mmJSON file of the N, C-alpha and C atoms, coordinates in Angstrom:
{"data_MODEL":{"atom_site":{
"group_PDB":["ATOM","ATOM","ATOM","ATOM","ATOM","ATOM","ATOM","ATOM","ATOM","ATOM","ATOM","ATOM","ATOM","ATOM","ATOM","ATOM","ATOM","ATOM","ATOM","ATOM","ATOM","ATOM","ATOM","ATOM","ATOM","ATOM","ATOM","ATOM","ATOM","ATOM","ATOM","ATOM","ATOM","ATOM","ATOM","ATOM","ATOM","ATOM","ATOM","ATOM","ATOM","ATOM","ATOM","ATOM","ATOM","ATOM","ATOM","ATOM","ATOM","ATOM","ATOM","ATOM","ATOM","ATOM","ATOM","ATOM","ATOM","ATOM","ATOM","ATOM","ATOM","ATOM","ATOM","ATOM","ATOM","ATOM","ATOM","ATOM","ATOM","ATOM","ATOM","ATOM","ATOM","ATOM","ATOM","ATOM","ATOM","ATOM","ATOM","ATOM","ATOM","ATOM","ATOM","ATOM","ATOM","ATOM","ATOM","ATOM","ATOM","ATOM","ATOM","ATOM","ATOM","ATOM","ATOM","ATOM","ATOM","ATOM","ATOM","ATOM","ATOM","ATOM","ATOM","ATOM","ATOM","ATOM","ATOM","ATOM","ATOM","ATOM","ATOM","ATOM","ATOM","ATOM","ATOM","ATOM","ATOM","ATOM","ATOM","ATOM","ATOM","ATOM","ATOM","ATOM","ATOM","ATOM","ATOM","ATOM","ATOM","ATOM","ATOM","ATOM","ATOM","ATOM","ATOM","ATOM","ATOM","ATOM","ATOM","ATOM","ATOM","ATOM","ATOM","ATOM","ATOM","ATOM","ATOM","ATOM","ATOM","ATOM","ATOM","ATOM","ATOM","ATOM","ATOM","ATOM","ATOM","ATOM","ATOM","ATOM","ATOM","ATOM","ATOM","ATOM","ATOM","ATOM","ATOM","ATOM","ATOM","ATOM","ATOM","ATOM","ATOM","ATOM","ATOM","ATOM","ATOM","ATOM","ATOM","ATOM","ATOM","ATOM","ATOM","ATOM","ATOM","ATOM","ATOM","ATOM","ATOM","ATOM","ATOM","ATOM","ATOM","ATOM","ATOM","ATOM","ATOM","ATOM","ATOM","ATOM","ATOM","ATOM","ATOM","ATOM","ATOM","ATOM","ATOM","ATOM","ATOM","ATOM","ATOM","ATOM","ATOM","ATOM","ATOM","ATOM","ATOM","ATOM","ATOM","ATOM","ATOM","ATOM","ATOM","ATOM","ATOM","ATOM","ATOM","ATOM","ATOM","ATOM","ATOM","ATOM","ATOM","ATOM"],
"id":[1,2,3,4,5,6,7,8,9,10,11,12,13,14,15,16,17,18,19,20,21,22,23,24,25,26,27,28,29,30,31,32,33,34,35,36,37,38,39,40,41,42,43,44,45,46,47,48,49,50,51,52,53,54,55,56,57,58,59,60,61,62,63,64,65,66,67,68,69,70,71,72,73,74,75,76,77,78,79,80,81,82,83,84,85,86,87,88,89,90,91,92,93,94,95,96,97,98,99,100,101,102,103,104,105,106,107,108,109,110,111,112,113,114,115,116,117,118,119,120,121,122,123,124,125,126,127,128,129,130,131,132,133,134,135,136,137,138,139,140,141,142,143,144,145,146,147,148,149,150,151,152,153,154,155,156,157,158,159,160,161,162,163,164,165,166,167,168,169,170,171,172,173,174,175,176,177,178,179,180,181,182,183,184,185,186,187,188,189,190,191,192,193,194,195,196,197,198,199,200,201,202,203,204,205,206,207,208,209,210,211,212,213,214,215,216,217,218,219,220,221,222,223,224,225,226,227,228,229,230,231,232,233,234],
"type_symbol":["N","C","C","N","C","C","N","C","C","N","C","C","N","C","C","N","C","C","N","C","C","N","C","C","N","C","C","N","C","C","N","C","C","N","C","C","N","C","C","N","C","C","N","C","C","N","C","C","N","C","C","N","C","C","N","C","C","N","C","C","N","C","C","N","C","C","N","C","C","N","C","C","N","C","C","N","C","C","N","C","C","N","C","C","N","C","C","N","C","C","N","C","C","N","C","C","N","C","C","N","C","C","N","C","C","N","C","C","N","C","C","N","C","C","N","C","C","N","C","C","N","C","C","N","C","C","N","C","C","N","C","C","N","C","C","N","C","C","N","C","C","N","C","C","N","C","C","N","C","C","N","C","C","N","C","C","N","C","C","N","C","C","N","C","C","N","C","C","N","C","C","N","C","C","N","C","C","N","C","C","N","C","C","N","C","C","N","C","C","N","C","C","N","C","C","N","C","C","N","C","C","N","C","C","N","C","C","N","C","C","N","C","C","N","C","C","N","C","C","N","C","C","N","C","C","N","C","C","N","C","C","N","C","C"],
"label_atom_id":["N","CA","C","N","CA","C","N","CA","C","N","CA","C","N","CA","C","N","CA","C","N","CA","C","N","CA","C","N","CA","C","N","CA","C","N","CA","C","N","CA","C","N","CA","C","N","CA","C","N","CA","C","N","CA","C","N","CA","C","N","CA","C","N","CA","C","N","CA","C","N","CA","C","N","CA","C","N","CA","C","N","CA","C","N","CA","C","N","CA","C","N","CA","C","N","CA","C","N","CA","C","N","CA","C","N","CA","C","N","CA","C","N","CA","C","N","CA","C","N","CA","C","N","CA","C","N","CA","C","N","CA","C","N","CA","C","N","CA","C","N","CA","C","N","CA","C","N","CA","C","N","CA","C","N","CA","C","N","CA","C","N","CA","C","N","CA","C","N","CA","C","N","CA","C","N","CA","C","N","CA","C","N","CA","C","N","CA","C","N","CA","C","N","CA","C","N","CA","C","N","CA","C","N","CA","C","N","CA","C","N","CA","C","N","CA","C","N","CA","C","N","CA","C","N","CA","C","N","CA","C","N","CA","C","N","CA","C","N","CA","C","N","CA","C","N","CA","C","N","CA","C","N","CA","C","N","CA","C","N","CA","C","N","CA","C","N","CA","C","N","CA","C"],
"label_alt_id":[null,null,null,null,null,null,null,null,null,null,null,null,null,null,null,null,null,null,null,null,null,null,null,null,null,null,null,null,null,null,null,null,null,null,null,null,null,null,null,null,null,null,null,null,null,null,null,null,null,null,null,null,null,null,null,null,null,null,null,null,null,null,null,null,null,null,null,null,null,null,null,null,null,null,null,null,null,null,null,null,null,null,null,null,null,null,null,null,null,null,null,null,null,null,null,null,null,null,null,null,null,null,null,null,null,null,null,null,null,null,null,null,null,null,null,null,null,null,null,null,null,null,null,null,null,null,null,null,null,null,null,null,null,null,null,null,null,null,null,null,null,null,null,null,null,null,null,null,null,null,null,null,null,null,null,null,null,null,null,null,null,null,null,null,null,null,null,null,null,null,null,null,null,null,null,null,null,null,null,null,null,null,null,null,null,null,null,null,null,null,null,null,null,null,null,null,null,null,null,null,null,null,null,null,null,null,null,null,null,null,null,null,null,null,null,null,null,null,null,null,null,null,null,null,null,null,null,null,null,null,null,null,null,null],
"label_comp_id":["MET","MET","MET","PRO","PRO","PRO","GLN","GLN","GLN","VAL","VAL","VAL","PHE","PHE","PHE","ARG","ARG","ARG","ILE","ILE","ILE","GLY","GLY","GLY","SER","SER","SER","TYR","TYR","TYR","VAL","VAL","VAL","VAL","VAL","VAL","TYR","TYR","TYR","PHE","PHE","PHE","TRP","TRP","TRP","ALA","ALA","ALA","ASN","ASN","ASN","GLU","GLU","GLU","GLY","GLY","GLY","VAL","VAL","VAL","PRO","PRO","PRO","LEU","LEU","LEU","GLU","GLU","GLU","PRO","PRO","PRO","VAL","VAL","VAL","HIS","HIS","HIS","VAL","VAL","VAL","HIS","HIS","HIS","VAL","VAL","VAL","SER","SER","SER","GLN","GLN","GLN","GLY","GLY","GLY","ILE","ILE","ILE","PRO","PRO","PRO","SER","SER","SER","GLU","GLU","GLU","SER","SER","SER","ALA","ALA","ALA","THR","THR","THR","LYS","LYS","LYS","ILE","ILE","ILE","TRP","TRP","TRP","ILE","ILE","ILE","THR","THR","THR","ARG","ARG","ARG","LYS","LYS","LYS","GLY","GLY","GLY","LYS","LYS","LYS","CYS","CYS","CYS","LEU","LEU","LEU","LEU","LEU","LEU","CYS","CYS","CYS","HIS","HIS","HIS","ASN","ASN","ASN","LYS","LYS","LYS","SER","SER","SER","LYS","LYS","LYS","ILE","ILE","ILE","PRO","PRO","PRO","PRO","PRO","PRO","ASN","ASN","ASN","THR","THR","THR","LEU","LEU","LEU","LYS","LYS","LYS","ASN","ASN","ASN","ILE","ILE","ILE","THR","THR","THR","GLU","GLU","GLU","LEU","LEU","LEU","SER","SER","SER","PRO","PRO","PRO","ASP","ASP","ASP","VAL","VAL","VAL","VAL","VAL","VAL","LEU","LEU","LEU","HIS","HIS","HIS","GLY","GLY","GLY","PHE","PHE","PHE"],
"label_asym_id":["A","A","A","A","A","A","A","A","A","A","A","A","A","A","A","A","A","A","A","A","A","A","A","A","A","A","A","A","A","A","A","A","A","A","A","A","A","A","A","A","A","A","A","A","A","A","A","A","A","A","A","A","A","A","A","A","A","A","A","A","A","A","A","A","A","A","A","A","A","A","A","A","A","A","A","A","A","A","A","A","A","A","A","A","A","A","A","A","A","A","A","A","A","A","A","A","A","A","A","A","A","A","A","A","A","A","A","A","A","A","A","A","A","A","A","A","A","A","A","A","A","A","A","A","A","A","A","A","A","A","A","A","A","A","A","A","A","A","A","A","A","A","A","A","A","A","A","A","A","A","A","A","A","A","A","A","A","A","A","A","A","A","A","A","A","A","A","A","A","A","A","A","A","A","A","A","A","A","A","A","A","A","A","A","A","A","A","A","A","A","A","A","A","A","A","A","A","A","A","A","A","A","A","A","A","A","A","A","A","A","A","A","A","A","A","A","A","A","A","A","A","A","A","A","A","A","A","A","A","A","A","A","A","A"],
"label_entity_id":["1","1","1","1","1","1","1","1","1","1","1","1","1","1","1","1","1","1","1","1","1","1","1","1","1","1","1","1","1","1","1","1","1","1","1","1","1","1","1","1","1","1","1","1","1","1","1","1","1","1","1","1","1","1","1","1","1","1","1","1","1","1","1","1","1","1","1","1","1","1","1","1","1","1","1","1","1","1","1","1","1","1","1","1","1","1","1","1","1","1","1","1","1","1","1","1","1","1","1","1","1","1","1","1","1","1","1","1","1","1","1","1","1","1","1","1","1","1","1","1","1","1","1","1","1","1","1","1","1","1","1","1","1","1","1","1","1","1","1","1","1","1","1","1","1","1","1","1","1","1","1","1","1","1","1","1","1","1","1","1","1","1","1","1","1","1","1","1","1","1","1","1","1","1","1","1","1","1","1","1","1","1","1","1","1","1","1","1","1","1","1","1","1","1","1","1","1","1","1","1","1","1","1","1","1","1","1","1","1","1","1","1","1","1","1","1","1","1","1","1","1","1","1","1","1","1","1","1","1","1","1","1","1","1"],
"label_seq_id":[1,1,1,2,2,2,3,3,3,4,4,4,5,5,5,6,6,6,7,7,7,8,8,8,9,9,9,10,10,10,11,11,11,12,12,12,13,13,13,14,14,14,15,15,15,16,16,16,17,17,17,18,18,18,19,19,19,20,20,20,21,21,21,22,22,22,23,23,23,24,24,24,25,25,25,26,26,26,27,27,27,28,28,28,29,29,29,30,30,30,31,31,31,32,32,32,33,33,33,34,34,34,35,35,35,36,36,36,37,37,37,38,38,38,39,39,39,40,40,40,41,41,41,42,42,42,43,43,43,44,44,44,45,45,45,46,46,46,47,47,47,48,48,48,49,49,49,50,50,50,51,51,51,52,52,52,53,53,53,54,54,54,55,55,55,56,56,56,57,57,57,58,58,58,59,59,59,60,60,60,61,61,61,62,62,62,63,63,63,64,64,64,65,65,65,66,66,66,67,67,67,68,68,68,69,69,69,70,70,70,71,71,71,72,72,72,73,73,73,74,74,74,75,75,75,76,76,76,77,77,77,78,78,78],
"pdbx_PDB_ins_code":[null,null,null,null,null,null,null,null,null,null,null,null,null,null,null,null,null,null,null,null,null,null,null,null,null,null,null,null,null,null,null,null,null,null,null,null,null,null,null,null,null,null,null,null,null,null,null,null,null,null,null,null,null,null,null,null,null,null,null,null,null,null,null,null,null,null,null,null,null,null,null,null,null,null,null,null,null,null,null,null,null,null,null,null,null,null,null,null,null,null,null,null,null,null,null,null,null,null,null,null,null,null,null,null,null,null,null,null,null,null,null,null,null,null,null,null,null,null,null,null,null,null,null,null,null,null,null,null,null,null,null,null,null,null,null,null,null,null,null,null,null,null,null,null,null,null,null,null,null,null,null,null,null,null,null,null,null,null,null,null,null,null,null,null,null,null,null,null,null,null,null,null,null,null,null,null,null,null,null,null,null,null,null,null,null,null,null,null,null,null,null,null,null,null,null,null,null,null,null,null,null,null,null,null,null,null,null,null,null,null,null,null,null,null,null,null,null,null,null,null,null,null,null,null,null,null,null,null,null,null,null,null,null,null],
"Cartn_x":[109.824,109.55,108.99,107.685,107.068,107.334,107.771,107.968,106.652,106.218,104.975,105.258,106.251,106.672,108.015,108.573,109.858,109.644,110.284,110.229,111.668,112.112,113.518,114.407,115.285,116.191,115.623,114.391,113.767,112.812,112.841,111.939,110.949,109.674,108.609,108.158,108.177,107.908,107.286,106.88,106.354,106.849,106.806,107.126,105.823,105.657,104.449,104.569,103.437,103.373,104.433,104.506,105.535,105.047,105.796,105.519,104.582,104.753,103.858,103.542,102.317,101.203,101.451,100.658,100.825,100.674,101.508,101.464,100.361,99.934,98.979,99.589,98.755,99.204,100.241,101.362,102.424,103.326,104.144,105.162,106.509,107.555,108.917,109.466,110.347,110.973,112.465,113.253,114.703,115.291,116.501,117.148,117.875,117.607,118.303,117.724,117.956,117.502,116.833,116.001,115.392,116.466,116.126,117.088,116.382,117.082,116.512,116.305,117.041,116.91,116.042,115.072,114.208,113.235,112.831,111.795,110.472,109.64,108.342,107.231,106.256,105.123,103.831,103.031,101.732,100.757,99.839,98.768,97.476,96.812,95.599,94.393,93.307,92.066,91.544,91.901,91.459,92.462,93.493,94.47,95.553,95.674,96.704,97.967,99.07,100.347,100.679,101.223,101.628,103.017,103.993,105.361,105.501,105.958,106.232,107.651,108.621,109.997,110.756,111.834,112.658,114.073,114.198,115.504,116.479,115.969,116.876,117.272,116.81,117.218,116.97,115.782,115.382,115.239,115.794,115.664,114.188,113.877,112.475,111.687,112.284,111.571,111.237,112.159,111.93,110.857,110.937,109.95,108.553,108.465,107.177,106.622,107.476,107.033,106.54,107.234,106.838,105.493,105.3,104.068,102.862,103.096,101.978,101.579,102.178,101.784,100.319,99.614,98.216,98.145,97.054,96.913,97.015,96.59,96.669,98.117,98.995,100.396,100.994,100.691,101.229,100.741,99.459,98.905,99.519,99.784,100.368,101.81,102.442,103.809,103.94,102.838,102.916,103.033],
"Cartn_y":[69.27,68.039,67.049,66.919,65.944,64.507,63.702,62.273,61.564,60.756,60.0,58.741,57.971,56.79,56.311,55.331,54.741,53.249,52.729,51.301,50.826,50.139,49.733,50.959,50.999,52.145,53.235,53.055,54.029,54.949,56.215,57.193,57.643,57.724,58.172,59.535,60.544,61.914,62.725,63.951,64.849,66.261,67.079,68.5,69.265,70.326,71.147,72.13,72.39,73.369,73.138,71.926,71.578,71.784,72.522,72.699,73.855,74.441,75.483,75.122,74.725,74.571,73.4,73.347,72.276,70.911,69.98,68.626,67.823,66.718,65.826,65.251,64.675,64.101,63.009,63.102,62.113,62.145,61.106,61.042,60.788,61.07,60.789,59.684,58.866,57.784,57.826,57.817,57.749,56.96,56.526,55.739,56.67,56.485,57.236,58.602,59.545,60.922,61.434,62.464,63.048,63.498,63.391,63.684,64.324,65.19,65.789,64.742,63.649,62.59,61.437,61.749,60.71,60.155,58.939,58.304,59.0,59.181,59.848,58.86,58.776,57.866,58.67,58.645,59.32,58.495,59.157,58.496,58.769,57.704,57.874,58.158,58.565,58.839,57.604,56.423,55.175,54.682,55.497,55.135,54.189,54.009,53.132,53.941,53.247,53.885,53.72,54.78,54.759,55.386,54.633,55.117,56.214,57.381,58.486,58.329,58.141,57.853,57.24,56.566,55.915,56.479,57.792,58.451,57.99,57.535,57.076,55.611,55.011,53.644,52.612,52.652,51.642,50.321,49.237,47.949,47.604,47.033,46.753,45.985,44.98,44.181,45.024,45.86,46.744,47.769,48.341,49.328,48.712,47.49,46.779,46.614,46.229,46.071,47.389,48.474,49.784,50.208,50.052,50.518,49.628,48.416,47.508,47.453,48.286,48.293,48.677,47.977,48.322,49.435,50.209,51.246,50.689,49.447,48.851,48.724,48.308,48.156,49.51,50.495,51.84,52.416,52.295,52.845,52.199,50.899,50.226,50.66,51.273,51.723,52.999,53.713,55.003,54.808],
"Cartn_z":[133.271,132.59,133.602,133.664,134.582,134.153,135.095,134.853,135.112,134.144,134.306,135.122,134.71,135.457,134.939,135.633,135.26,135.032,133.997,133.687,133.615,134.645,134.694,134.616,133.63,133.479,132.565,132.089,131.178,131.927,131.553,132.151,131.075,131.455,130.562,131.077,130.202,130.642,129.511,129.83,128.805,129.077,128.042,128.161,128.047,128.77,128.69,127.522,126.846,125.748,124.686,124.197,123.227,121.803,121.032,119.618,119.315,118.135,117.637,116.203,115.876,116.82,117.763,118.839,119.822,119.164,119.59,119.053,119.737,119.098,119.764,121.049,121.885,123.159,122.893,123.609,123.465,124.696,124.815,125.857,125.201,125.948,125.515,126.406,125.848,126.608,126.333,127.404,127.239,128.405,128.21,129.254,130.218,131.503,132.538,132.813,131.91,132.106,130.834,130.94,129.744,128.751,127.474,126.425,125.237,124.514,123.3,122.217,122.28,121.275,121.78,122.632,123.202,122.162,122.39,121.584,121.871,120.836,121.008,120.696,121.617,121.458,121.564,120.487,120.493,121.323,122.013,122.765,122.006,121.533,120.734,121.629,121.021,121.769,122.486,121.979,122.613,123.654,123.941,124.958,124.481,123.193,122.632,122.349,122.152,121.846,120.371,119.785,118.387,118.317,117.848,117.799,116.75,117.165,116.25,115.703,116.586,116.188,117.369,117.057,118.072,118.016,118.196,118.112,119.189,120.323,121.381,121.206,120.123,119.745,120.836,121.407,122.386,121.636,122.157,121.474,121.232,120.051,119.697,120.755,121.37,122.367,123.603,124.035,125.181,124.849,123.659,123.231,123.177,122.7,122.662,124.075,125.028,126.416,127.005,126.715,127.226,126.655,125.352,124.714,125.002,125.46,125.729,127.198,128.042,129.453,129.586,130.446,130.669,131.71,131.732,132.757,134.177,134.384,135.713,136.166,135.273,135.61,135.935,135.127,135.333,136.66,136.949,138.176,139.413,139.368,140.509,140.751,139.74,139.881,140.683,140.957,141.657,143.152],
"occupancy":[1.0,1.0,1.0,1.0,1.0,1.0,1.0,1.0,1.0,1.0,1.0,1.0,1.0,1.0,1.0,1.0,1.0,1.0,1.0,1.0,1.0,1.0,1.0,1.0,1.0,1.0,1.0,1.0,1.0,1.0,1.0,1.0,1.0,1.0,1.0,1.0,1.0,1.0,1.0,1.0,1.0,1.0,1.0,1.0,1.0,1.0,1.0,1.0,1.0,1.0,1.0,1.0,1.0,1.0,1.0,1.0,1.0,1.0,1.0,1.0,1.0,1.0,1.0,1.0,1.0,1.0,1.0,1.0,1.0,1.0,1.0,1.0,1.0,1.0,1.0,1.0,1.0,1.0,1.0,1.0,1.0,1.0,1.0,1.0,1.0,1.0,1.0,1.0,1.0,1.0,1.0,1.0,1.0,1.0,1.0,1.0,1.0,1.0,1.0,1.0,1.0,1.0,1.0,1.0,1.0,1.0,1.0,1.0,1.0,1.0,1.0,1.0,1.0,1.0,1.0,1.0,1.0,1.0,1.0,1.0,1.0,1.0,1.0,1.0,1.0,1.0,1.0,1.0,1.0,1.0,1.0,1.0,1.0,1.0,1.0,1.0,1.0,1.0,1.0,1.0,1.0,1.0,1.0,1.0,1.0,1.0,1.0,1.0,1.0,1.0,1.0,1.0,1.0,1.0,1.0,1.0,1.0,1.0,1.0,1.0,1.0,1.0,1.0,1.0,1.0,1.0,1.0,1.0,1.0,1.0,1.0,1.0,1.0,1.0,1.0,1.0,1.0,1.0,1.0,1.0,1.0,1.0,1.0,1.0,1.0,1.0,1.0,1.0,1.0,1.0,1.0,1.0,1.0,1.0,1.0,1.0,1.0,1.0,1.0,1.0,1.0,1.0,1.0,1.0,1.0,1.0,1.0,1.0,1.0,1.0,1.0,1.0,1.0,1.0,1.0,1.0,1.0,1.0,1.0,1.0,1.0,1.0,1.0,1.0,1.0,1.0,1.0,1.0,1.0,1.0,1.0,1.0,1.0,1.0],
"B_iso_or_equiv":[0.0,0.0,0.0,0.0,0.0,0.0,0.0,0.0,0.0,0.0,0.0,0.0,0.0,0.0,0.0,0.0,0.0,0.0,0.0,0.0,0.0,0.0,0.0,0.0,0.0,0.0,0.0,0.0,0.0,0.0,0.0,0.0,0.0,0.0,0.0,0.0,0.0,0.0,0.0,0.0,0.0,0.0,0.0,0.0,0.0,0.0,0.0,0.0,0.0,0.0,0.0,0.0,0.0,0.0,0.0,0.0,0.0,0.0,0.0,0.0,0.0,0.0,0.0,0.0,0.0,0.0,0.0,0.0,0.0,0.0,0.0,0.0,0.0,0.0,0.0,0.0,0.0,0.0,0.0,0.0,0.0,0.0,0.0,0.0,0.0,0.0,0.0,0.0,0.0,0.0,0.0,0.0,0.0,0.0,0.0,0.0,0.0,0.0,0.0,0.0,0.0,0.0,0.0,0.0,0.0,0.0,0.0,0.0,0.0,0.0,0.0,0.0,0.0,0.0,0.0,0.0,0.0,0.0,0.0,0.0,0.0,0.0,0.0,0.0,0.0,0.0,0.0,0.0,0.0,0.0,0.0,0.0,0.0,0.0,0.0,0.0,0.0,0.0,0.0,0.0,0.0,0.0,0.0,0.0,0.0,0.0,0.0,0.0,0.0,0.0,0.0,0.0,0.0,0.0,0.0,0.0,0.0,0.0,0.0,0.0,0.0,0.0,0.0,0.0,0.0,0.0,0.0,0.0,0.0,0.0,0.0,0.0,0.0,0.0,0.0,0.0,0.0,0.0,0.0,0.0,0.0,0.0,0.0,0.0,0.0,0.0,0.0,0.0,0.0,0.0,0.0,0.0,0.0,0.0,0.0,0.0,0.0,0.0,0.0,0.0,0.0,0.0,0.0,0.0,0.0,0.0,0.0,0.0,0.0,0.0,0.0,0.0,0.0,0.0,0.0,0.0,0.0,0.0,0.0,0.0,0.0,0.0,0.0,0.0,0.0,0.0,0.0,0.0,0.0,0.0,0.0,0.0,0.0,0.0],
"pdbx_formal_charge":[null,null,null,null,null,null,null,null,null,null,null,null,null,null,null,null,null,null,null,null,null,null,null,null,null,null,null,null,null,null,null,null,null,null,null,null,null,null,null,null,null,null,null,null,null,null,null,null,null,null,null,null,null,null,null,null,null,null,null,null,null,null,null,null,null,null,null,null,null,null,null,null,null,null,null,null,null,null,null,null,null,null,null,null,null,null,null,null,null,null,null,null,null,null,null,null,null,null,null,null,null,null,null,null,null,null,null,null,null,null,null,null,null,null,null,null,null,null,null,null,null,null,null,null,null,null,null,null,null,null,null,null,null,null,null,null,null,null,null,null,null,null,null,null,null,null,null,null,null,null,null,null,null,null,null,null,null,null,null,null,null,null,null,null,null,null,null,null,null,null,null,null,null,null,null,null,null,null,null,null,null,null,null,null,null,null,null,null,null,null,null,null,null,null,null,null,null,null,null,null,null,null,null,null,null,null,null,null,null,null,null,null,null,null,null,null,null,null,null,null,null,null,null,null,null,null,null,null,null,null,null,null,null,null],
"auth_seq_id":[1,1,1,2,2,2,3,3,3,4,4,4,5,5,5,6,6,6,7,7,7,8,8,8,9,9,9,10,10,10,11,11,11,12,12,12,13,13,13,14,14,14,15,15,15,16,16,16,17,17,17,18,18,18,19,19,19,20,20,20,21,21,21,22,22,22,23,23,23,24,24,24,25,25,25,26,26,26,27,27,27,28,28,28,29,29,29,30,30,30,31,31,31,32,32,32,33,33,33,34,34,34,35,35,35,36,36,36,37,37,37,38,38,38,39,39,39,40,40,40,41,41,41,42,42,42,43,43,43,44,44,44,45,45,45,46,46,46,47,47,47,48,48,48,49,49,49,50,50,50,51,51,51,52,52,52,53,53,53,54,54,54,55,55,55,56,56,56,57,57,57,58,58,58,59,59,59,60,60,60,61,61,61,62,62,62,63,63,63,64,64,64,65,65,65,66,66,66,67,67,67,68,68,68,69,69,69,70,70,70,71,71,71,72,72,72,73,73,73,74,74,74,75,75,75,76,76,76,77,77,77,78,78,78],
"auth_comp_id":["MET","MET","MET","PRO","PRO","PRO","GLN","GLN","GLN","VAL","VAL","VAL","PHE","PHE","PHE","ARG","ARG","ARG","ILE","ILE","ILE","GLY","GLY","GLY","SER","SER","SER","TYR","TYR","TYR","VAL","VAL","VAL","VAL","VAL","VAL","TYR","TYR","TYR","PHE","PHE","PHE","TRP","TRP","TRP","ALA","ALA","ALA","ASN","ASN","ASN","GLU","GLU","GLU","GLY","GLY","GLY","VAL","VAL","VAL","PRO","PRO","PRO","LEU","LEU","LEU","GLU","GLU","GLU","PRO","PRO","PRO","VAL","VAL","VAL","HIS","HIS","HIS","VAL","VAL","VAL","HIS","HIS","HIS","VAL","VAL","VAL","SER","SER","SER","GLN","GLN","GLN","GLY","GLY","GLY","ILE","ILE","ILE","PRO","PRO","PRO","SER","SER","SER","GLU","GLU","GLU","SER","SER","SER","ALA","ALA","ALA","THR","THR","THR","LYS","LYS","LYS","ILE","ILE","ILE","TRP","TRP","TRP","ILE","ILE","ILE","THR","THR","THR","ARG","ARG","ARG","LYS","LYS","LYS","GLY","GLY","GLY","LYS","LYS","LYS","CYS","CYS","CYS","LEU","LEU","LEU","LEU","LEU","LEU","CYS","CYS","CYS","HIS","HIS","HIS","ASN","ASN","ASN","LYS","LYS","LYS","SER","SER","SER","LYS","LYS","LYS","ILE","ILE","ILE","PRO","PRO","PRO","PRO","PRO","PRO","ASN","ASN","ASN","THR","THR","THR","LEU","LEU","LEU","LYS","LYS","LYS","ASN","ASN","ASN","ILE","ILE","ILE","THR","THR","THR","GLU","GLU","GLU","LEU","LEU","LEU","SER","SER","SER","PRO","PRO","PRO","ASP","ASP","ASP","VAL","VAL","VAL","VAL","VAL","VAL","LEU","LEU","LEU","HIS","HIS","HIS","GLY","GLY","GLY","PHE","PHE","PHE"],
"auth_asym_id":["A","A","A","A","A","A","A","A","A","A","A","A","A","A","A","A","A","A","A","A","A","A","A","A","A","A","A","A","A","A","A","A","A","A","A","A","A","A","A","A","A","A","A","A","A","A","A","A","A","A","A","A","A","A","A","A","A","A","A","A","A","A","A","A","A","A","A","A","A","A","A","A","A","A","A","A","A","A","A","A","A","A","A","A","A","A","A","A","A","A","A","A","A","A","A","A","A","A","A","A","A","A","A","A","A","A","A","A","A","A","A","A","A","A","A","A","A","A","A","A","A","A","A","A","A","A","A","A","A","A","A","A","A","A","A","A","A","A","A","A","A","A","A","A","A","A","A","A","A","A","A","A","A","A","A","A","A","A","A","A","A","A","A","A","A","A","A","A","A","A","A","A","A","A","A","A","A","A","A","A","A","A","A","A","A","A","A","A","A","A","A","A","A","A","A","A","A","A","A","A","A","A","A","A","A","A","A","A","A","A","A","A","A","A","A","A","A","A","A","A","A","A","A","A","A","A","A","A","A","A","A","A","A","A"],
"auth_atom_id":["N","CA","C","N","CA","C","N","CA","C","N","CA","C","N","CA","C","N","CA","C","N","CA","C","N","CA","C","N","CA","C","N","CA","C","N","CA","C","N","CA","C","N","CA","C","N","CA","C","N","CA","C","N","CA","C","N","CA","C","N","CA","C","N","CA","C","N","CA","C","N","CA","C","N","CA","C","N","CA","C","N","CA","C","N","CA","C","N","CA","C","N","CA","C","N","CA","C","N","CA","C","N","CA","C","N","CA","C","N","CA","C","N","CA","C","N","CA","C","N","CA","C","N","CA","C","N","CA","C","N","CA","C","N","CA","C","N","CA","C","N","CA","C","N","CA","C","N","CA","C","N","CA","C","N","CA","C","N","CA","C","N","CA","C","N","CA","C","N","CA","C","N","CA","C","N","CA","C","N","CA","C","N","CA","C","N","CA","C","N","CA","C","N","CA","C","N","CA","C","N","CA","C","N","CA","C","N","CA","C","N","CA","C","N","CA","C","N","CA","C","N","CA","C","N","CA","C","N","CA","C","N","CA","C","N","CA","C","N","CA","C","N","CA","C","N","CA","C","N","CA","C","N","CA","C","N","CA","C","N","CA","C","N","CA","C","N","CA","C","N","CA","C"],
"pdbx_PDB_model_num":[1,1,1,1,1,1,1,1,1,1,1,1,1,1,1,1,1,1,1,1,1,1,1,1,1,1,1,1,1,1,1,1,1,1,1,1,1,1,1,1,1,1,1,1,1,1,1,1,1,1,1,1,1,1,1,1,1,1,1,1,1,1,1,1,1,1,1,1,1,1,1,1,1,1,1,1,1,1,1,1,1,1,1,1,1,1,1,1,1,1,1,1,1,1,1,1,1,1,1,1,1,1,1,1,1,1,1,1,1,1,1,1,1,1,1,1,1,1,1,1,1,1,1,1,1,1,1,1,1,1,1,1,1,1,1,1,1,1,1,1,1,1,1,1,1,1,1,1,1,1,1,1,1,1,1,1,1,1,1,1,1,1,1,1,1,1,1,1,1,1,1,1,1,1,1,1,1,1,1,1,1,1,1,1,1,1,1,1,1,1,1,1,1,1,1,1,1,1,1,1,1,1,1,1,1,1,1,1,1,1,1,1,1,1,1,1,1,1,1,1,1,1,1,1,1,1,1,1,1,1,1,1,1,1]
}}}
């Protein structure tokens, strides 16, 4: 499970070869460590985020902050 980046106590990651048939591009977000009940966010062709589900119950304001990060902010985190 490759970690893309961390935002405070939340980790953003993906699983390789997930689903049959393969699912569209997306990331998972959970607090602390990866979890089967992680929130799933689709990544659109235009690079925008679309919430698939919030199974990990991330507070709405925090989830909004995570999904609105610009690529510049993410890149500077590496």
